[in-house]
C-alpha positions, 0 to 999 in steps of 0.5 A: 145059383148066381149068374157068375157061378153058372159062368164059372161051371159052364165055361170050365166044363167048356175048357176042359173039353177043349183042353181034353180034345188037344191032349187026345188029338195032339199032332205027330208030324207037321202033316197033322199040325198044318192040315190035320193028316189031311183025313178029316170027315165032310161033317167034321170039317163043316163043323170046324169050318163054321166054327172057324168062321163064326167068330166073335164078330159073328156071335157077338158083334154082328147082331150089335152092329145090326141092333144099333144100324138097323137096315144099314148093318145088313151089309154085314150079314150080306158081305159074309154070308155071300162071301161064303157062297163065293168061297165055297164054290168059286175056289175051294175045290180047285185050291184043294185039288192044287194040294198045298198046306196055306194060302201062300204056298198056293201062291209061291208055287202057282207063281213059280216065286219065292219073292210071290210067296214073301209077299202073300206071307206077309199078307197072311201075317196082316190080315190074321193080326187084324182078324185075331186083336177081334177075337181076343177083345171078344174074350176080354169083354166076356172075362171081364163081365161074366166071371168079373175079372179085369180085362186084361186078365180075361185076355191073358186066360184066353190066350193060355186057353187057345195056346194051349190046344192050338200048340200041342194039337196044331190042326188036328187039335184044333179041327175037333176042338173047333167041332166041339165049339160049334156045338157050344156056340150054336147051342148058346146063340140059339136057346136065348134067341128062342126063350125071347121071341116067345118072351116077346112074340109067343113063336118059338122060331126067332127068324119068324118071331121077328116079323110076328105081332108082339105078345102084349094084346096091341096087334102091332108087328114087332119091326112096327113097334121097334120103328116107332121106338126109333123114330121118338127117341129121334133115330132113323126107322129102323127099317130104313137106311142111311147109308149111301148105296155106292158104301153098301156095295163096296162094304158088301162086296169087299166083305164078300171077296175078302171072305173068299180070301181068308187064309185060315178058312181056306186052310180048312179045305186042305184037310179032307181027303178029296176034292168032292169032300171040300165041297160036301164040307163046303155046303155043310158048313154053308148050312151050319153057319146059316142057323146063326146068321138068319136068327142074328137080325132077329137078336138085334131086333129083340135086343133093341126093343128090349133096350129101349124099352128098359132104359129110355126115361128111367130113373137111374136109381131103378135100373135093374142089376145087369146094368150097374154090372155092365157099366163097371166094364166101362162099355155102357156109361151114364152121364147125367147132362140135365142132373135129373137122375133119368136116363135120357137116351136120345139120337142128339148127342148134346142131350143124350146121356147114355153110351153104349158099346155095340159088342155087348148087345148080344151078351147083355140081351139075356140079362135084359130079358130077364132069362134064368142065370143058366141061360146068361152064363150059356151065353158067355161059353157060347161067346167063348167059344166062337171067339177061341174057335176063330183065334185058333185058326188064325194062329195056325195061319201065322205059325204055318206061314212063319214054320213052313213058308218062310223057314222051310220054303225060303231060309232053311229048304233042309230043316227036319220035320221035327225042326218044322214042327218045332218052329210052328209051335215057336211061331204060334207062341209069339203070335198069341202074345202079340194077338193078347197085346192087340186084345188088351189094346184094341183098335176098335169095336170087334166087327170093325176091326175083322171087317178091316181085316177083310178088306186087306184080305180082298185087296191082298189075296183075293185077285192072285187066287182068282188069276191063279186059278183061272188064268194060265197066262198070269205070272209072278211079276203081275200078281206080285205087283197087284199084291204089293200095290193093293195092300199098299193102298188098303194100308194108307186109306185105313191108317188115313181115314181110321187112325188120321195118321196123315191128318193129325190124328184128327181121323180117328175122332172125326172120321173124316167121313166127307173126304172119303174117296168116292164117298166109301168108308174104310171097311168098304174100301177093300173093294176099291183096292182089289179092283186096282189089284185086279188091273194092275196085276194084268197090266204088268203081265201084258209087258212081262214074260209068260209064266213057264208051260209046266205051271200052265200045265198045272193051272189047266190041270186044277180046272179040269173035272175028270179025276175030281175025286182025288187030290193032285200034289205038284 
């Protein structure tokens, strides 16, 4: 059977599974819609958290970035993994003990202010929409190549599927769907990685294969071979970095603290019965995430080596079928500048004739390696599972922020449970449409868009959450001012250096890298904005009234280890 036939079969089976689970686990109350009734087991929650966390950026784009950036791409690996450890150890148990539905709910109650709640809702919506744009682009990529439909049509199909199970099932439906999606995505990522590791090095474990000798009798290590191939084409050595130390530090830190402030990941810890279950599910999720994250650098090395060997200085007319099919998506382009009919793939931009989008490397890798059709199709199903699982979690954050934090808590406290449930579903529907628009008109490649979402989360939520848990004297005035200043600074920096808004649009083209403040890229500026948030919050707190005694007692209570077996609701 062809790749397309296999893709229709595997994607059809997985979509039917997701829809079936959504129907079986549909939400009947707001508690089921927001936090799955609060009764999810640690194992199921760990798998769902891992799927929620490993988005299209992890599945599709992370290995793609590492593949092209080499050592420099490792900042994404370090930042996202380290951030999850930070979240699991520092924040998750305390937030679970506080016992709220959403991050804006925590901030609104902890800072005894609807103004704080409103600012938090704005930040949650901004972060979630920036993040979901990357997921929808991932969905469109997969559909456009493997089902050979227009990228816009692919996004619409993805919208319909995620709308169905997110709106019908809420967090309950999403949780059990994400358990299935974790199984699909991890199988889909590891099977081709194992195949290619055996093919290139003879070692069935990709993580070890990356550091093994090449399976061609030369005795050369794979990474040494890739370094040689890269330098021969004028690129930096794959294993050497070119980013400045401060930018590497800033991006890693922004991704770490951004992770710890991501509302769609944090809400997962509200779905278990007890605080100790939140800790267990966090630990399990970390182990499950590590399977993919430790394999991603190996996949990047395999893909980069195979691609250079396949395309460099080769007759365009002799290129294999996968190349022409990816050309149709316009994510790989050949421009024969010297008219010799050969592909010149070199670092010199004036001479380079091949443009490759980062996001195709994981998806095209099995095709480049000439793996069986069913393996190629499996990767497509896995990429869709990764994108849809995270998109669903983000849509739930958006709908809960609107229906619970705005409508119920601010504008209409007397709304019935049924009315709130309908408001949540309506908000999710509108959010899907907006997310679809961003998927059709994306502001960048998947991981870049997602990295900006992390910067926004770092600049806004992380200081407010950390100070809210560990500093009982932090008051509403300090927290609100800090969040407003942090998020405003981050938005300004993104608009200036990512889109050139204040430079006549040239920033979007030229990057204006020489003008970056402190030499820090937009992806890493969340670190600076976060520090400013902390400083402003603490300074404003010094000159404004202390929080009420009741609030200080709550903060003391959520940090006390005694009675951690039960959640405390205030």
